[in-house]
C-alpha positions, 0 to 999 in steps of 0.5 A, a space after each residue: 222375641 228379643 234382640 240384644 246387641 253388644 250386651 255384657 254380663 260383667 261388672 268390669 268396664 273395659 280399660 277404655 271405659 274406665 279411662 272415660 269414667 275419669 274424664 274431666 267435665 271439659 273432656 266429657 263435653 268434648 267427647 259428647 260433641 264428637 258423639 253428637 257430630 258422628 251420629 246420623 244427621 236425622 237423629 237430632 231432628 227425629 229426637 226434636 220432633 218427639 221430645 217434650 223438652 225440645 232440641 235444646 235438651 239433646 246434649 243433656 240426653 247424650 250426657 245422661 245416656 253416656 253416664 248410663 252406658 258407664 253403669 254396667 248391668 249385671 245379669 246372672 246366668 240363672 236369670 238368663 236361663 229363665 228367659 223363655 222367649 227367643 233371643 238373638 244375641 248379636 255383637 261385632 267381632 271387635 265389640 266392647 264385650 268379647 266374643 266369648 262373653 256373648 257366647 256365654 250369654 247365648 249358651 245361658 238362654 234356653 231359646 237363644 241364637 248368636 251371631 257375631 258380625 265380622 269386621 264390626 265393632 259396637 256400631 254393628 247396626 250402622 256399620 253392617 246394616 245389610 248383614 244385620 238386617 238379614 240376621 234380624 229378618 231371619 230371626 223374626 221370620 222363623 216359623 216356630 219361635 218357641 222351639 229350643 235352638 240349642 
């Protein structure tokens, strides 16, 4: 079973992402400090406990993650059709990717399910945890996970 949230299948970055890719090192550093301060307070201590590089590596991890986020992953529809396991495609109704793009991913998965979380963006997992947890629990608890869903 797989769960995807806020996935994309296009090369194009959003206009906001394109602007961010042009940021100066100072702008990026400021943004990464904002990201770090907006994360739940347990992220850094949890990371510090398991990282072989220690807590001083935290901002390096964020910078590398941010760079990775700006590198679109292209998945061809033919490749999605080969995924036999059940997959729950989840996105916020105001996510980076459109509802239509998430529906396209869902339609190409032989055993896909789709949930568009209302009043949510790319932070769906944190913004609407009760609804997200219910959807994931329902997905994982299905007795016949090999039956085609559409």
